N, C-alpha and C positions, 0 to 999 in steps of 0.2 A: 526209429532209432533215436535214443536220448542224446541230448547235447553232452559234450565232454564234461562240462562242469557239473552236470547232474549224475554223472557216473560215480558209483560208490568207490571205485578204486581211485578215481581222480580226486574225489573229496578226501580220501584217506591220505593221499599223497600231499595234498595241500595242508592238512592238519599236521602231518609229520614234519613238513618243512617249517611250519610256524613254530612248532615245539622246539625244533633244532635252533632256530633263530632266537627264541626266548632263552633257551639254556645258554647259548653263546654269549648273549648280552649279560645274563646273570653272572656267568663265569668271568666275563671281562670286568664286570663291576667289582666282583670279589678281588680279582687280581689287582685292579687299580687301587682299591682300598687297602689291600695288604701292602702294596708298594708304598702307599703314603705312610702306612704305619711303620714300615721298615725304615723309610727315609727319616721319619721322626726319631727313631730309636738309635740311629747312628750318631755317635758322639761327635760333637764339634768343639772347636777351640772355645767358643762361647759357653757351651754347656759344661765343658770340663772346668772352666774357671768358676762357674756357679757352684758346681759340685765341690770344688776345692774350698771355696769360701764357707760353704755349709759344714764341710768336715772340720775346718779350723774352729768354727763356732761350737761344734760338738766337743772337740778337744779342750778348748778354753772353758767349757762348762763342766768338764770332768766326765763327760760321756765317752769314755775312751774306747769302749767296744764298738759304738756307733761310728766313732772317728776312724777306728781301725778298718772297719768294713769299707768305708768310703775310700780311704787312702789306698788300701790294697787294690781296689778296682781302678783307681786313678793311676796306680803304678803299672797297670797292665796296658795302658794306652801308649801309643807311639808319641814321640816328641812332636810330631807334626799336629797331633790332636791336643796333647797336654804339654803346654809350654812350661809347666811347673813340675815336670817329671821328677827332677832331683829333689825338690822340696817335698813332693808326695812320698818318695822313698825315705827321706829323713823322718817325716811325720809318721810314716808306718813303723819305723824303728822305735820312735818315741812312744807311740801308742802301745806297742808290744811291751815296752819297758813298764809302762804304768799299770798294765794288767798283770804283771808278774811273769810274763813269758820271756825270761831273759835269754834263753838260747835262740828263740826266734828273732829277738831284737838284735842279738849279736850277728846272727846270719844275715839279716838285712843290711846291717852295717858293713859287713865284709863285702857283700855284693855292691853296696854303694861305692866303696873305696875302689873297687875294680871297674865299675861302670862309669864313674864320674871322677877320674883323677884330676886333681887340682881344682875341684869345685870349691866355691866360696862357702859351702856348707860343711866342709871337712872339719873345721873346728868344732861345729856342733855335734858331728858324728863322734869324734874322739871324746867330747865331753859326756855323751850318753854311754860310750864304752866305760868311762870312768865311774859313771853312776851305777852301771851294771856290776862292775868289780866291787864297788862299795857295798852293794846289796848282797853280794856273794862273800863279803868279808875278806876279799883279796885286796888288802890295803895298799900293798906295794904297787900292784897293777893299777889301782885307782889313781894313785899319785902320778904314776908314769903317763897315763892317758890324759890327765888334767894338765900336766905340765906341757904335754905336746899340743893340746888344744890351745892353751893360752899363748903359746909361742907363736902360733900362725894366725891367731885371731886378731882382728882390729875392732872387735865389738867390746866396748867398755863394760856393758851390762853383763855379758857372758864372762868376761874376765873377773868381775866383781863376785859373781856367783861362785866361780871356781875358787878364788882366793878365800872365800868364806869356808868352803868345804876343806881346803888345805889347812886352814887355821885350826879347824876342828880335829883333823887327823894329826896334827902336830902335838896334840896333848896325850902322848903316850900310846897311841894305837900301833905305831910301828916301832920295832926295836932298833937299836943302833946299827945292827948288821944290815938290816933291810934298807935303811936310809943311806947308809954308806955305800951299799950296793947300787943305789940309783946315782949317787955322786960319781961313781967310777966311770960311768958312761955318759954323763951329762956334761955338755960343753956350753950351753947357753948360760951367759953370766947372770941373767935374771933368775932362771931356774935354780942355778947353783946357790944363789943367795937364799932362796926359799928353802931349799933342802938343808943348807947350813943352819937356818933358823930352827928347823925341825930337829936337827942334831942337838943343838943347844937345849931345846925344850926337853929332849930325851935325857940328856945328861943331868939336868936339874931334877927331873922326875926320878931318876935313879940315885939322887943324892950326891952328885958331883958338881958343885957350884964353881969350882976352880976351872974344871974342864969346859963348862958352859961359858964361863967368862972369857976364856981364851978364844973359843970359837966365835963369840959375839965380837971380840976385839978385832979379829981378822976379817970379819964380814964386811963387805963393801956396801955401805948404806945407800950409795948412789944407785945401785942396781936393784935395790929392794923395793917392790911396789909399795905405794903409799898405804894400801889396805893393811900392810903388816907393821906399820909404825908403832901402833899401840901394843902389839904383841912383843915387838922388839924391846920397848921400854919396860914392860912388865917383867920380861925375862932378865933384863939388865939389872933391874932393882932387886930381883930375887937373888941374883949372884952375890949381892952384898949383904944379904940377910944371914941369919944363923942357919947353918946347914940342917936340912931336913932330916928327921929321923926315918929311916927307910924300913919298911916291913916288906919282906920278899915272901911270896906265896908261889908254890909250884901249881901248874894247871895241867891236867891230862885230859885231852879231848880228841875225838876222831875228826881231824881237820881234813882228811883225805879218806878215800875208800867209800864203801856204800853209804855210810852215815855221815859223810863230809859235810853236807849241808846243815844237818842238825847240829853237828860239832861246832861249826863256824858261827851259827846263830848263838849257840851257848857261850862261846868265847866272847862274842860281841857284847852280850849282856854282862859278863864278868868285867869286861874292860870299862864299860859305862859305870858299873857300880864302883870299880876301883877309882875312877876319875872323880866320882862324887865323894868318895870317902877321904881322898887325899885333900889336905888343907894346908895352911901355912906352917904347921908343925909336923905333920906326918905325910909320908909318900908311900903309897902301896905299889910295890913293884911285882909284876907278874913274870914268871919264867914258864914258858909254855912248851909242852912237848906233845907231838902228834902220835898217838897210839894206833892210828889207822883202824880203830875198832877191833884190833887183834889182841887176844888174851896174853899171848907171850910178849908182845911189844908192851903191853900194860905193865907187866911185871918188870921189864927192862926200864920202863919210864920211871917207875917208882925208885928203882935203884939208882938211876941217873940223877934224879932230883934230890934224893936223900943224901947223896954224896956232896952236895953243895952245903956247906956249913951255914950260909946266909939264909937258907930257906927254912922257915919256921913251921910250915904246914903244906899239905898237898890237897888240892881240890879236884875231885873227879875220880874215876871216869863216869861215863853216862850209863852204860849198859849194866845190867845185873850181873852177866857173866864176867865183865871186866872188873866190876866192883868186888867180886869174889877173889879174883886174882890179886887185885890191888890190896885187898884187906890182908891177905896172907903175906904179901911182900912187906907192907907197911909194919905189920906186927914184928916181923923179923928184923927190919931196919930201925925199928923204934922211932918212927917219925909220925907226927899227927896227920891222919888222913880223914878228910871230910867228904862223905859220899852224898851228893846233892839229889839224886833221883832214884837210887836203888830202894825197892820196897820189900825185898826178901827178908824174911825173919832170920835172926841169928848171925848177921854180919858183924855186929858189934862184939860177938863172942870171941873174935879173933884177937882182941886186946883192948885195954883201956884207951889206947891211942886211936882207935877207929870210932869215928862219930858218924851216925846215920842222920842226915838232915831231913829226909823225907819220912813220912809215917809208913810203918809196915802194913801189910795187907790185913793183919789182925786188928791193928789200930784203926784201919779204915772201916772195919766192919764188914 
C-alpha cells in the first residue's frame, strides 16, 4: 500500500488547498490595494484647500469653465471637508456669470442666500446679481442690487467697483420714473444721495437744467460717496450752462416676450449710441415702448409715440412682420419711421416717411 502522500487523491487535495491559499492571498492583496486607493480618493480638508486654490488660479486666469468644474465639485463637499464652502458657492455663481449662464448663476445665488444667511460674502452675491441684471439690460434691478451690496459691504474695493458701474448707469440708461421708483422704497441716506444724483443727471439729459439744479441743491453732499464728487461737479457746472437742445426719438422694441433678450440687447446698443451722440450742445432723448414682439402692440406703439409732439422719429421694430405693421401705422400717422433690421422689399412703398436702414434681400444678392 502506497503512503498517503503518494496517493493521487491526496496530492490533488494538496494542490487544491495551495490554489485556494494563493487565490485568497491575491484577493486580499487586491482588496488592500483598493482600500488604499479609496482612502486616497476621499477628500480631506487639506486636499479641498488645494483644489480651491487651483480653482481660484483658473478663475483669475480667465479659464472659467475649468474653474466652474472645480468649484461645483467643491460645493458638493460637506462643511467638515470644505471649510470654504460658502466661498466655493460664490465662485460657482461668478464662474457661471462669466460664461454667460445667467440663469444658472442666479439660481446658485438664490441657494447661497438661503444656505448662508448673514454670510460675509452676501455683498459679493448681491453685486453679481447686479451684474447679471445689467447683462440682461434690467437697469433698475441692477441699481437695486448694487445699492444693496454697497450698503452691507465693508470692502472699499467692491464699493469702488460698484460706484463706477452706478456712475455709468447715471448717464441716461434709466428714465426718471425708474429712478424715482427706487427712491420711493430707499431709506439709506447714502443710497438716496446716489439716486438723487442719477435723477439730476437724467433731468439734464432731457433738457431740464433748472430741475437738475434744484435736485443737486437739495442733495446732502455729506452722504454722497467720494467717488461721485467729480460727477456732482460736472452736473452742477452743466446746470449753469446754456440749456441743451433736446432731440427726442421713439424706440419700439420687444423688451419682453419670446424675443425679449434680443430686444434688450438692441436697446442697449441704441442707448450707447445716444450717449455718444449727445454732447455739450445736443441731447438725444429716447422714449421707449415695449411691443412684446406682437404686431397689434406694434401698431399701438406707433400711435402712442406719434401722439407725442416732441418725438421727431421712431426707430424700430426688429421683426419683419412688426415692420410691416409699423410701416402702415406710420404712413397713416405721418411720422418718420426708421426700420433698422427689416430686409423685406417694398416696405418703403408705404410712404416717403418710412426709411429702411437695412439692405433688402434683392440688394444683398
